[in-house]
C-alpha positions in Angstrom: 33.0 30.1 -8.7 32.6 33.6 -7.3 28.8 33.3 -8.1 28.4 31.2 -5.0 29.7 34.1 -3.0 26.5 35.9 -3.8 24.1 32.9 -3.3 23.1 34.4 0.1 21.9 37.7 -1.4 20.5 36.8 -4.8 16.9 35.8 -5.4 15.2 34.1 -8.3 18.6 33.5 -10.0 20.3 30.6 -11.8 23.9 30.0 -10.8 25.4 27.9 -13.6 28.5 25.7 -13.2 29.8 24.5 -16.5 31.9 21.4 -17.1 35.3 21.7 -15.6 38.3 19.5 -14.8 38.6 21.4 -11.4 36.3 21.5 -8.5 34.4 24.7 -7.6 35.2 25.5 -4.0 32.4 27.3 -2.1 33.4 27.0 1.6 30.3 27.4 3.8 27.6 29.0 1.7 24.0 29.8 2.3 21.8 29.4 -0.8 18.8 31.7 -0.4 15.2 31.6 -1.6 14.6 31.1 -5.3 18.3 30.4 -6.2 18.8 27.5 -8.6 22.2 25.8 -8.9 22.6 24.3 -12.4 25.5 22.2 -13.6 26.4 19.8 -16.5 26.2 16.5 -14.5 29.2 14.7 -13.0 31.6 17.1 -14.8 30.3 20.0 -12.6 31.6 19.5 -9.0 31.1 21.8 -6.1 33.0 21.3 -2.8 32.0 22.8 0.5 29.0 22.9 2.8 25.9 24.3 1.1 23.0 25.3 3.3 19.7 25.6 1.3 17.4 28.0 3.0 13.9 29.2 2.0 12.0 31.8 4.0 8.6 31.4 2.3 6.7 28.3 1.3 5.9 30.0 -2.1 9.4 30.8 -3.2 11.2 27.9 -4.7 14.7 27.0 -5.9 16.4 24.0 -7.3 19.7 22.2 -7.6 20.1 20.2 -10.8 22.8 18.2 -12.7 25.7 18.7 -10.3 27.9 16.8 -7.8 27.9 18.3 -4.3 31.0 16.8 -2.7 30.7 17.8 0.9 27.5 18.0 2.9 24.2 19.6 2.1 22.1 21.1 4.9 18.4 22.2 4.7 17.3 24.9 7.0 13.7 26.1 6.8 13.8 24.9 3.2 10.5 24.5 1.4 9.6 23.6 -2.2 13.1 22.9 -3.4 13.8 20.4 -6.1 17.1 18.4 -6.1 17.2 16.7 -9.5 20.0 14.5 -10.9 22.2 15.6 -8.0 25.0 13.3 -6.8 25.6 13.9 -3.1 29.1 13.1 -1.7 27.9 13.2 1.9 24.7 13.0 4.0 21.9 15.6 3.5 20.9 16.9 6.9 17.7 18.7 7.9 17.8 21.3 10.6 15.9 20.3 13.8 14.7 23.8 14.6 13.8 25.2 11.2 11.3 22.9 9.6 11.8 22.0 5.9 8.8 20.7 4.1 7.7 19.8 0.5 11.2 19.2 -0.9 11.8 16.7 -3.6 14.9 14.5 -4.4 14.4 13.2 -7.9 16.9 10.8 -9.6 19.6 11.7 -7.0 22.5 9.4 -6.1 24.5 8.9 -2.9 27.4 6.5 -3.3 29.9 5.5 -0.6 28.4 7.6 2.2 27.9 6.7 5.8 24.2 7.8 5.7 22.2 9.5 2.9 19.4 11.5 4.6 19.3 12.4 8.2 16.0 14.0 9.5 16.2 14.8 13.2 12.6 15.8 13.7 9.5 17.6 12.4 10.5 18.0 8.8 7.4 16.8 7.0 6.1 15.9 3.5 9.3 15.5 1.6 9.8 13.1 -1.3 12.7 10.8 -2.3 11.8 9.6 -5.8 13.8 7.2 -8.1 17.0 7.7 -6.2 20.0 5.4 -5.5 21.7 5.1 -2.1 24.8 2.9 -1.9 26.3 2.9 1.6 29.8 2.1 2.7 31.0 0.1 5.7 29.8 1.1 9.2 26.8 3.2 8.1 24.4 4.5 10.7 21.2 4.4 8.5 20.4 4.9 4.9 17.5 7.2 5.5 16.8 8.1 9.1 13.6 10.1 9.8 12.6 11.0 13.4 9.3 12.6 14.4 8.3 13.5 10.9 5.2 12.8 8.9 4.2 12.2 5.3 7.4 11.2 3.6 7.2 9.5 0.2 10.1 7.2 -0.6 9.2 5.7 -4.0 11.3 3.8 -6.6 14.4 4.3 -4.5 17.1 1.7 -3.9 19.1 1.5 -0.7 22.0 -0.9 -0.7 25.2 -1.8 1.1 28.3 -1.6 -1.1 30.3 -4.9 -1.5 32.9 -3.7 1.1 30.3 -2.8 3.7 31.1 -4.5 7.0 29.3 -4.4 10.3 28.4 -2.7 12.5 25.9 -0.8 10.4 22.4 0.4 11.1 19.1 -0.1 9.3 18.7 0.8 5.7 15.5 2.7 6.5 14.6 4.0 9.9 11.2 5.7 9.9 9.5 7.4 12.9 6.3 9.3 12.3 3.0 8.8 10.5 1.6 8.5 7.0 4.8 7.5 5.1 4.6 6.0 1.7 7.4 3.5 0.9 
């Protein structure tokens, strides 16, 4: 998976990860503006911390049909589409670099402690037709602090059968003009 080594310098590029019996290791990688990660569904697994970054609100990128096994971070990320992505860990938003207008479509989080953690001021993002299944002791399914205009539509948030207390709320919203 040497292509991910260049994700921080390539623009308007598709990095394709074909089906494989092994996991593509990426370490800590920054995925810059316009870069799209494309896989073949659950047979395309990427391990490591991916930070999606976008410098301009008009440059987009996507992540489709892939399993991201270890943490995804959004830093100043705008207009990204995450479609048919299975997240193996929480998606975090940077508290200092605002991320707006991102869409999570048909994504899945299974067995995570929390799915989406938005510390503050990351506005107007969408979570559409997703599934979030939380394991024991989760902090919150989706936690949004000081952010406005989130759309969470057609999304299920559930505790797995082995979930035990203590656990937090399934949905913790702070801000205005949310649609749930």
